[in-house]
C-alpha positions as CSV (number, residue, x, y, z in Angstrom):
1,M,35.9,-2.5,-110.7
2,N,36.2,-5.2,-108.2
3,H,39.1,-3.8,-106.7
4,V,37.6,-0.6,-106.2
5,A,34.5,-2.5,-104.9
6,K,36.3,-4.0,-102.6
7,K,37.9,-0.8,-101.0
8,A,34.5,0.6,-101.0
9,G,33.1,-2.6,-98.8
10,A,35.9,-2.2,-96.7
11,S,34.9,1.2,-95.6
12,R,31.3,0.5,-94.3
13,P,32.4,-1.5,-90.9
14,T,34.4,1.7,-89.7
15,V,31.3,4.0,-90.7
16,L,29.0,1.7,-88.6
17,R,31.4,1.7,-85.7
18,R,31.3,5.5,-85.5
19,S,27.6,5.3,-85.4
20,G,27.4,2.9,-82.9
21,L,29.9,4.9,-80.3
22,L,27.7,7.8,-81.0
23,V,24.3,6.0,-80.2
24,V,26.0,4.4,-77.1
25,L,27.5,8.2,-75.9
26,A,23.7,9.2,-76.2
27,V,22.4,6.5,-74.1
28,L,24.8,7.2,-71.6
29,V,24.2,10.8,-71.4
30,V,20.6,10.0,-70.9
31,L,21.4,7.3,-68.3
32,T,23.7,9.5,-66.4
33,G,21.3,12.3,-66.0
34,C,18.2,10.0,-65.1
35,S,20.7,8.5,-62.2
36,G,20.9,11.4,-59.9
37,A,24.8,11.0,-60.0
38,G,25.4,14.2,-62.0
39,S,24.3,15.5,-65.5
40,I,26.0,16.9,-68.6
41,I,23.8,19.9,-68.8
42,G,23.3,20.7,-64.8
43,G,26.4,19.4,-63.1
44,K,27.0,17.2,-60.4
45,S,24.3,17.0,-57.8
46,R,23.9,15.5,-54.4
47,S,22.3,12.1,-53.6
48,P,19.5,12.0,-51.0
49,Q,22.1,10.4,-48.2
50,E,24.3,13.4,-49.0
51,A,21.7,16.3,-49.0
52,I,19.6,14.7,-45.9
53,R,21.9,13.5,-43.0
54,I,19.7,11.4,-40.4
55,T,20.7,10.1,-37.2
56,P,21.0,6.9,-35.8
57,Q,21.8,5.7,-39.4
58,D,19.5,3.9,-41.7
59,R,18.7,0.3,-40.5
60,A,20.6,0.6,-37.0
61,E,19.8,-1.8,-34.4
62,D,20.0,-2.0,-30.6
63,V,19.9,2.0,-30.6
64,K,20.3,3.0,-27.0
65,A,17.5,5.0,-25.2
66,D,19.1,8.2,-24.4
67,A,20.5,8.0,-28.5
68,E,20.0,11.7,-30.3
69,V,17.7,11.8,-33.2
70,E,18.6,14.4,-35.6
71,V,17.7,15.5,-39.3
72,K,20.2,18.0,-41.1
73,V,20.8,19.4,-44.2
74,P,24.2,20.9,-45.2
75,D,22.3,24.3,-46.9
76,G,18.8,25.0,-48.3
77,R,16.1,24.0,-46.0
78,L,14.1,21.0,-44.5
79,E,10.3,21.1,-45.7
80,S,8.9,18.4,-43.8
81,V,10.2,15.9,-41.2
82,K,8.0,13.1,-39.6
83,V,9.1,10.4,-37.0
84,T,7.2,7.5,-36.2
85,R,7.2,5.1,-33.2
86,I,5.9,1.8,-33.7
87,E,5.5,0.3,-30.1
88,D,2.9,-2.8,-29.1
89,A,1.6,-2.9,-32.9
90,Q,0.5,1.1,-32.2
91,Q,2.3,4.1,-33.7
92,Q,2.5,7.5,-32.5
93,E,4.4,10.5,-33.7
94,V,7.2,12.0,-32.2
95,R,6.8,16.0,-31.8
96,G,9.7,17.6,-33.3
97,L,10.9,21.3,-34.4
98,I,12.6,22.3,-37.6
99,A,15.2,25.1,-36.6
100,K,14.5,28.6,-37.6
101,D,17.2,28.5,-40.3
102,G,15.6,25.2,-41.3
103,L,19.1,23.2,-41.4
104,S,18.0,20.7,-38.7
105,W,15.1,19.1,-36.8
106,T,15.3,17.9,-33.3
107,P,12.7,16.2,-30.8
108,Q,11.0,18.4,-28.4
109,T,11.7,18.4,-24.9
110,P,9.1,16.9,-22.7
111,Q,7.1,19.7,-21.0
112,T,6.2,17.9,-17.9
113,P,8.1,15.1,-15.8
114,Q,5.1,12.8,-16.6
115,T,5.3,13.0,-20.5
116,P,5.4,9.5,-21.4
117,Q,8.9,8.2,-22.2
118,G,9.6,8.2,-26.0
119,A,7.0,10.8,-26.8
120,A,9.7,13.2,-27.4
121,G,13.3,13.4,-26.2
122,R,14.1,9.9,-25.0
123,L,13.4,6.7,-27.3
124,G,11.3,3.9,-26.2
125,L,12.7,0.9,-25.8
126,A,11.8,-2.5,-27.9
127,A,10.5,0.2,-30.2
128,K,10.8,0.6,-34.3
129,Y,11.1,3.8,-35.5
130,S,10.8,5.3,-39.0
131,V,12.0,8.8,-40.5
132,D,10.7,10.6,-43.3
133,A,12.4,14.0,-44.5
134,V,11.9,16.2,-47.6
135,A,14.2,19.0,-48.0
136,V,15.2,21.6,-50.9
137,D,18.8,22.2,-51.4
138,G,20.8,25.5,-52.3
139,A,20.1,25.1,-55.9
140,G,16.3,24.7,-55.8
141,H,16.4,20.6,-55.7
142,R,13.8,18.8,-53.7
143,S,14.8,15.2,-52.1
144,A,13.3,13.1,-50.0
145,R,14.7,10.4,-47.4
146,H,13.2,7.5,-45.5
147,T,15.1,5.5,-42.9
148,T,14.3,3.2,-40.1
149,F,16.1,2.2,-36.7
150,T,15.2,0.0,-34.0
151,T,15.8,0.5,-30.0
152,V,17.5,-2.1,-28.0
153,V,15.1,-4.5,-26.2
154,P,15.7,-4.5,-22.3
155,E,17.0,-8.0,-20.7
156,H,15.1,-6.8,-17.2
157,R,11.9,-5.2,-16.8
158,F,9.7,-4.2,-13.6
159,I,6.2,-3.7,-13.2
160,G,3.8,-2.5,-10.8
161,Y,0.7,-4.0,-9.4
162,F,-1.7,-1.3,-7.8
163,K,-5.3,-0.8,-6.3
164,P,-7.7,-0.1,-6.7
165,E,-9.2,-1.3,-9.9
166,N,-9.8,1.0,-12.8
167,R,-13.6,2.3,-12.9
168,S,-14.3,1.5,-9.5
169,T,-16.0,3.3,-7.0
170,V,-14.4,3.6,-3.6
171,G,-14.5,4.8,-0.1
172,T,-13.1,8.1,1.0
173,G,-9.9,6.4,2.5
174,M,-9.0,4.7,-0.6
175,I,-4.9,5.0,-1.0
176,V,-3.3,4.4,-4.6
177,S,-1.0,1.7,-3.7
178,F,1.9,0.3,-6.1
179,E,4.0,-2.8,-5.3
180,F,6.8,-3.5,-7.8
181,N,8.1,-7.0,-8.8
182,R,11.6,-5.6,-8.8
183,A,13.5,-3.2,-5.9
184,I,13.9,0.2,-7.1
185,T,16.9,2.1,-6.7
186,R,16.0,5.4,-8.8
187,K,12.7,6.0,-6.8
188,A,12.3,9.6,-7.9
189,A,12.4,8.6,-11.6
190,V,9.7,6.0,-11.0
191,Q,7.5,8.5,-8.8
192,R,7.8,11.1,-11.2
193,A,6.7,8.7,-13.7
194,I,3.3,8.2,-12.2
195,R,0.7,11.1,-11.9
196,V,-2.2,10.9,-9.5
197,T,-4.8,13.8,-10.2
198,S,-8.3,14.5,-9.0
199,D,-11.2,16.6,-9.8
200,P,-11.9,19.0,-7.6
201,P,-8.2,19.3,-7.7
202,V,-6.3,18.5,-4.2
203,E,-2.7,17.8,-3.3
204,V,-1.7,14.1,-3.7
205,A,1.8,13.1,-2.5
206,G,3.8,9.9,-2.7
207,H,5.0,7.9,0.0
208,W,7.7,4.9,-0.2
209,F,7.5,2.3,2.2
210,G,11.1,0.4,1.4
211,A,12.3,-0.4,-2.2
212,D,9.4,-2.0,-3.7
213,R,6.3,0.0,-2.7
214,L,5.0,3.2,-3.4
215,D,1.4,4.8,-1.8
216,F,-0.3,8.0,-3.0
217,R,-2.9,9.9,-0.7
218,P,-4.1,13.5,-0.2
219,A,-3.6,15.3,3.0
220,A,-7.0,14.2,4.3
221,Y,-9.6,11.7,3.0
222,W,-11.2,12.2,-0.4
223,E,-14.3,14.2,-1.0
224,P,-17.5,12.3,-1.9
225,G,-17.9,12.6,-5.5
226,T,-14.2,13.2,-6.2
227,E,-13.4,11.5,-10.0
228,V,-9.3,10.1,-9.8
229,T,-6.9,9.6,-12.6
230,V,-3.9,7.6,-12.0
231,E,-1.4,8.3,-15.1
232,V,1.0,5.0,-15.4
233,G,4.1,6.3,-17.4
234,L,6.4,3.4,-16.2
235,R,7.3,2.3,-19.7
236,D,11.0,2.6,-20.3
237,V,11.7,4.4,-16.8
238,E,15.0,2.9,-15.4
239,G,13.8,2.1,-12.0
240,A,17.2,0.3,-11.0
241,P,20.5,-0.3,-13.4
242,Q,19.4,-1.8,-16.6
243,V,15.8,-2.4,-15.2
244,Y,13.0,-0.8,-17.3
245,G,9.2,-0.2,-16.8
246,S,7.2,-1.8,-19.0
247,Q,3.5,-0.1,-18.3
248,R,1.7,2.7,-19.6
249,K,-2.0,3.4,-19.2
250,T,-4.4,5.5,-17.3
251,V,-6.5,4.3,-14.6
252,R,-9.8,6.1,-13.3
253,F,-12.2,5.6,-10.3
254,T,-14.7,7.3,-8.2
255,V,-14.9,8.4,-4.4
256,G,-18.5,7.4,-3.0
257,R,-20.1,8.4,-0.1
258,E,-18.0,8.6,3.0
259,Q,-18.4,5.9,5.5
260,V,-15.9,5.7,8.6
261,S,-16.5,3.1,11.5
262,R,-15.1,3.4,15.0
263,V,-14.5,0.2,17.0
264,D,-13.9,0.7,20.6
265,S,-12.2,-2.5,21.4
266,A,-12.6,-1.9,25.6
267,A,-16.8,-1.1,24.9
268,H,-17.0,-4.0,22.5
269,T,-19.1,-1.7,19.8
270,M,-18.3,-0.4,16.4
271,Q,-20.3,3.1,15.5
272,V,-20.9,3.7,11.8
273,R,-20.9,6.9,10.6
274,R,-22.1,7.8,7.0
275,D,-21.1,11.3,5.8
276,G,-20.6,12.4,9.4
277,Q,-24.1,11.0,10.8
278,L,-24.2,8.0,13.0
279,V,-26.2,5.2,11.1
280,S,-25.7,2.4,13.8
281,T,-23.9,1.1,16.7
282,V,-23.3,-2.4,16.1
283,P,-22.0,-5.0,19.1
284,I,-18.7,-6.8,18.1
285,T,-16.0,-9.1,19.8
286,A,-12.3,-7.8,19.1
287,G,-8.9,-9.8,19.9
288,S,-8.7,-11.3,23.1
289,P,-6.3,-10.4,26.2
290,T,-3.5,-12.7,24.6
291,T,-4.1,-11.4,20.9
292,T,-5.2,-8.2,20.7
293,T,-6.4,-6.1,17.6
294,Y,-4.0,-3.6,16.3
295,N,-5.2,0.1,17.2
296,G,-5.1,2.7,14.3
297,K,-6.7,3.7,10.9
298,M,-7.4,0.8,8.5
299,V,-8.8,0.8,5.1
300,V,-10.8,-2.0,3.7
301,S,-8.7,-3.6,0.7
302,E,-10.6,-6.9,0.1
303,M,-14.2,-8.1,0.3
304,H,-15.2,-11.9,0.6
305,E,-18.7,-13.3,0.8
306,V,-17.0,-16.4,2.3
307,T,-13.3,-17.3,2.8
308,R,-11.3,-19.8,4.7
309,M,-9.2,-18.7,7.6
310,D,-6.4,-20.8,8.6
311,G,-4.3,-19.9,11.9
312,R,-1.2,-21.6,10.4
313,T,-1.1,-18.9,7.8
314,V,-0.7,-15.8,10.1
315,G,1.7,-17.6,13.0
316,F,-1.4,-19.2,14.9
317,G,-0.3,-22.7,14.3
318,G,-3.5,-24.9,14.1
319,E,-5.3,-23.1,16.8
320,Y,-8.1,-22.7,14.4
321,D,-8.5,-23.6,10.4
322,I,-12.3,-22.3,9.5
323,K,-13.3,-22.8,5.9
324,D,-16.5,-20.9,5.6
325,V,-15.9,-17.7,7.3
326,P,-18.7,-15.5,6.0
327,H,-18.6,-11.7,4.9
328,A,-14.9,-11.4,5.5
329,I,-13.6,-7.8,4.9
330,R,-9.5,-7.5,5.2
331,L,-8.2,-4.5,7.1
332,T,-4.6,-5.4,7.0
333,E,-1.8,-7.3,4.9
334,S,-1.0,-9.4,7.9
335,G,-4.2,-11.1,8.4
336,T,-6.7,-8.4,10.3
337,F,-10.2,-9.0,9.4
338,L,-13.8,-7.5,10.2
339,H,-15.9,-10.6,9.6
340,G,-18.8,-12.6,10.3
341,N,-19.1,-15.0,13.4
342,Y,-21.6,-17.9,13.6
343,W,-19.3,-20.1,16.0
344,S,-19.4,-18.0,19.3
345,D,-22.3,-17.6,21.7
346,D,-24.4,-14.7,20.7
347,D,-23.6,-13.2,24.3
348,I,-20.1,-12.5,23.7
349,F,-20.9,-10.0,21.1
350,G,-21.0,-6.7,22.7
351,S,-19.6,-7.9,26.4
352,T,-16.4,-9.9,25.4
353,N,-13.2,-10.1,23.4
354,V,-12.2,-13.4,22.3
355,S,-10.6,-13.1,18.7
356,H,-7.5,-13.9,17.4
357,G,-7.2,-10.3,16.7
358,C,-9.9,-9.8,14.3
359,I,-13.3,-7.8,14.7
360,G,-16.0,-10.0,14.8
361,L,-19.8,-9.5,14.0
362,R,-22.4,-11.7,14.8
363,D,-23.6,-13.7,11.5
364,E,-25.2,-17.2,10.8
365,Q,-23.5,-20.2,8.7
366,G,-23.5,-19.5,5.2
367,G,-23.9,-15.9,5.2
368,S,-27.3,-13.9,5.8
369,G,-27.8,-10.2,5.0
370,S,-29.9,-9.9,8.2
371,T,-27.4,-10.3,10.3
372,P,-24.9,-7.6,11.9
373,A,-22.2,-8.9,9.7
374,G,-24.4,-9.0,6.5
375,W,-25.7,-5.8,7.1
376,F,-22.3,-4.2,7.4
377,F,-21.1,-5.9,4.5
378,D,-23.8,-4.7,1.8
379,R,-23.0,-1.3,3.1
380,T,-19.2,-1.2,2.7
381,L,-17.2,-0.1,-0.3
382,I,-13.3,-1.1,-0.9
383,G,-11.5,2.1,0.4
384,D,-13.8,2.2,3.8
385,V,-12.0,3.4,7.2
386,V,-12.4,1.2,10.3
387,E,-10.3,2.7,13.1
388,V,-9.8,0.8,16.2
389,V,-9.4,2.7,19.8
390,N,-9.2,1.6,23.4
391,S,-7.5,-1.6,22.6
392,K,-4.1,-2.9,24.3
393,D,-2.0,-3.3,21.2
394,K,0.4,-1.1,19.0
395,R,-0.8,1.2,16.8
396,V,-0.8,-0.7,13.4
397,D,2.1,0.0,10.9
398,P,1.3,2.3,8.3
399,D,2.5,0.0,5.6
400,N,0.4,-2.8,6.9
401,G,-2.6,-3.0,4.3
402,L,-3.6,0.6,3.3
403,S,-2.9,2.2,6.7
404,G,-1.0,5.5,5.4
405,W,-3.6,7.4,7.3
406,N,-2.0,6.9,10.6
407,L,1.1,9.2,9.5
408,N,0.3,12.8,9.6
409,W,0.7,15.0,6.3
410,T,4.2,16.2,7.3
411,Q,5.2,12.5,7.9
412,W,3.8,11.3,4.7
413,K,5.2,13.8,2.6
414,A,8.7,13.0,4.0
415,G,8.5,9.7,2.6
416,S,8.3,11.3,-0.8
417,A,11.6,11.1,-3.4
418,V,10.5,14.1,-4.8
419,Q,10.6,17.0,-2.8
């Protein structure tokens, strides 16, 4: 009995081991089926990485701006693709198209030269991108994939400082002017990235002054009431080798009434015309015979209730230093102002030219709205035109301040980098 019992007892572990093996096999079947690597019933299926192929690869860094973004499947079809750019804490979806056969997605080609960089086709720099794609393979299995990548951060950037200010009301002679902090060698690309339009519409052309300044104007003065829009799409535009723009913004301004003032240096007068009608003739003093005033059309670019004028800053040494010049209106970058003058005798206005090249109007110390200088200041806008004639000086250079109206339309358009 004991011998038989021992034999029977010895056989039990073998049975248990076989049962355990069956359990383990059953668990492996379940786990294998859930893993997506394959199943006993359905056969082997692709992983999401195999089913949906995305370029650039997941978590890629320092991706270049001209790198291709592409989503592909070897068979079946793409159901949806969403590519998002995260830039300066803002998100924007990148537009793209799934091919007719459903096997690929690519960004759309920009429709106009002014399409912001990175919106389609070309990647934005210093940005993070995410790609979400859903596809159905040839066997009817749906899969999804999410990837991210970041683009290279440029070491060198350029910006453009521009006039006029957003939401300002300006005179009809206003010129949109950009000054860049770095020399631009790829002028056409930069010019195409800035779009100036108006309502009512007129042709607006750009003109380069050297490598760091780009101005825009129409053929003739703006019509009063015109609404002008300046779209700045310089971000990620390569202005010079490895030097990229950093701005993307929209600026709008309104053109006010027309005021053009004509200074006759020989007659010592200034005729102020508003919308073509003579408003007033003001006695003035212009540049003396040894320090004459420029001829030509100049545009008001700055206005100061009071300012300091030091001859040492404009090449006149210590000949003058007036700390409280009232009603100062800048006409050129080189230092031509139309301003109030309280230190000269009243009888020189309208009879004698005594200034160092500026245009002086009678004023009082501290300024007054009742004087000729105060009256004119109160009726002037940035963008108004002051034209000087009959001076024994040369015509003002078109890049000295906003003096581009001294070029005719053919000359102006000849300075464009986009023909």
